[in-house]
C-alpha positions as CSV (number, residue, x, y, z in Angstrom):
1,Q,143.5,159.7,37.5
2,K,140.0,160.4,38.8
3,C,137.6,160.8,36.2
4,H,135.6,163.8,36.9
5,S,132.6,165.1,34.9
6,E,135.2,166.7,32.2
7,S,138.6,165.4,32.1
8,I,140.9,168.0,34.0
9,S,144.6,167.4,34.3
10,V,145.5,166.7,37.6
11,L,149.1,168.1,38.4
12,K,149.5,167.5,41.9
13,E,147.3,166.0,44.3
14,G,147.8,165.3,48.0
15,L,146.7,167.1,51.7
16,L,147.1,170.5,52.3
17,E,146.2,171.9,55.7
18,K,144.0,175.2,55.4
19,R,143.2,177.6,58.3
20,S,139.6,177.9,59.1
21,D,137.8,181.1,58.9
22,G,136.1,180.5,62.3
23,L,137.3,182.6,65.4
24,L,139.4,179.3,66.7
25,Q,141.2,179.3,63.6
26,L,141.7,175.6,63.2
27,W,143.9,174.0,60.8
28,K,141.9,171.5,58.8
29,K,142.9,168.9,56.6
30,K,141.9,169.3,52.8
31,H,142.6,166.7,50.0
32,C,143.7,169.0,47.4
33,V,144.0,168.9,44.0
34,L,145.9,171.4,41.6
35,T,145.0,171.9,38.0
36,E,145.7,174.1,35.3
37,D,143.1,176.4,36.2
38,G,142.8,176.3,39.8
39,M,142.6,174.3,43.5
40,L,140.1,172.3,44.4
41,L,139.7,171.9,47.8
42,N,138.0,168.7,49.1
43,P,137.4,167.2,52.3
44,P,140.0,164.6,53.0
45,K,139.3,161.1,51.3
46,Q,135.9,159.5,52.0
47,H,137.8,156.0,52.9
48,D,138.9,157.7,56.2
49,H,134.8,157.3,57.2
50,P,133.8,154.2,55.5
51,H,130.3,155.1,57.2
52,H,129.9,158.0,55.3
53,Q,130.7,156.9,52.0
54,H,127.2,156.4,50.5
55,H,126.5,160.3,51.4
56,Y,129.8,161.3,50.1
57,H,128.8,162.9,47.0
58,H,125.7,164.7,48.5
59,T,127.6,166.4,51.3
60,V,130.7,167.0,50.0
61,K,131.9,170.5,49.9
62,V,134.5,171.1,47.1
63,K,135.7,174.4,47.0
64,E,137.4,175.7,44.0
65,L,139.9,178.3,44.0
66,H,140.0,179.3,40.3
67,F,143.5,181.3,39.0
68,A,141.4,183.8,37.5
69,N,140.5,184.8,41.0
70,M,143.5,184.6,42.3
71,K,146.1,187.4,42.9
72,T,149.0,186.3,44.4
73,V,150.7,183.6,46.8
74,D,152.1,185.7,49.7
75,C,154.0,185.4,53.0
76,V,155.8,182.2,52.5
77,E,157.5,181.4,55.8
78,R,159.4,178.4,56.8
79,K,158.4,177.0,60.5
80,G,159.5,173.7,61.8
81,K,158.4,171.1,59.5
82,Y,155.9,173.3,57.5
83,I,155.7,176.2,54.8
84,Y,153.0,178.5,55.5
85,F,151.6,180.5,52.9
86,T,148.4,182.8,52.1
87,V,146.7,182.8,48.8
88,V,145.5,186.0,48.1
89,M,142.3,186.2,45.8
90,S,141.6,189.4,43.6
91,E,138.5,190.3,45.8
92,G,141.0,191.0,48.7
93,K,140.1,187.4,50.7
94,E,143.3,185.8,52.2
95,I,143.2,182.0,52.7
96,D,145.9,180.4,54.7
97,F,147.4,177.2,54.1
98,R,150.5,175.1,55.3
99,C,152.4,172.0,54.1
100,P,155.2,170.1,55.0
101,Q,158.3,171.7,53.6
102,D,159.4,168.8,51.2
103,E,155.7,168.7,49.3
104,G,156.3,172.8,47.8
105,W,152.9,173.3,47.5
106,N,153.4,177.1,47.4
107,A,156.0,177.2,44.7
108,E,153.7,174.8,42.3
109,I,150.5,176.9,42.9
110,T,152.6,180.0,42.1
111,L,154.0,178.2,39.2
112,Q,150.4,177.0,37.8
113,M,149.1,180.6,38.3
114,V,151.7,182.6,36.5
115,Q,151.2,180.1,33.6
116,Y,147.6,180.3,33.8
117,K,147.9,184.2,33.3
118,N,150.3,184.0,30.9
119,R,148.0,181.8,28.6
120,Q,145.2,184.2,29.2
121,A,147.3,187.2,28.4
122,I,148.4,185.3,25.0
123,L,144.7,184.3,24.3
124,A,143.9,188.4,24.8
125,V,146.7,189.5,22.7
126,K,145.7,186.8,20.1
127,S,141.7,188.0,20.0
128,T,143.1,191.8,19.7
129,R,145.3,190.8,16.4
130,Q,142.7,188.8,14.8
131,K,140.4,192.1,15.2
132,Q,143.4,194.3,13.9
133,Q,143.7,191.7,10.8
134,L,139.9,191.9,10.3
135,L,140.3,195.8,10.3
136,V,143.0,195.6,7.8
137,V,141.1,193.4,5.6
138,Q,138.1,195.9,5.7
139,L,140.3,198.7,4.3
140,P,140.7,198.3,0.6
141,G,143.0,199.9,-1.5
142,Q,145.6,200.5,1.1
143,K,148.6,198.8,1.3
144,M,149.0,197.9,5.2
145,L,152.3,197.0,6.5
146,R,150.7,195.9,9.7
147,N,151.9,192.5,9.9
148,S,155.2,193.2,10.8
149,H,156.4,191.7,13.9
150,N,157.4,194.9,15.9
151,A,154.2,195.0,17.5
152,A,155.3,193.1,20.5
């Protein structure tokens, strides 16, 4: 896989079409990289435009959709050879995508988003438990039965 500044595990990679925000709402091809933390949307691979290659790193606009800011994947609809779906961000912004039906991007993005949110929830629970355990330690002389596993 590509070596980025830090190593991110690429779970899925390929072309996805995004509807532009402009009045014409044209579908624009994006090179999409799905990671454990979100989606990276790059312009299509630079080897399609060899004369731009040496400018590539300066002009490239990478858009990152982080799962932390993502609310849901919505409005999944099959039409012709495409699946259309909408990524809803937590601030209410909606981004429309489409991909060939056999690519299953919508399912993959949904799955990774759910797993990300689950990991965040587990981390939150862990830090709360650690705080509770610290409280337990700070109360001397009392036998605490708080570490029984019915707190779930």
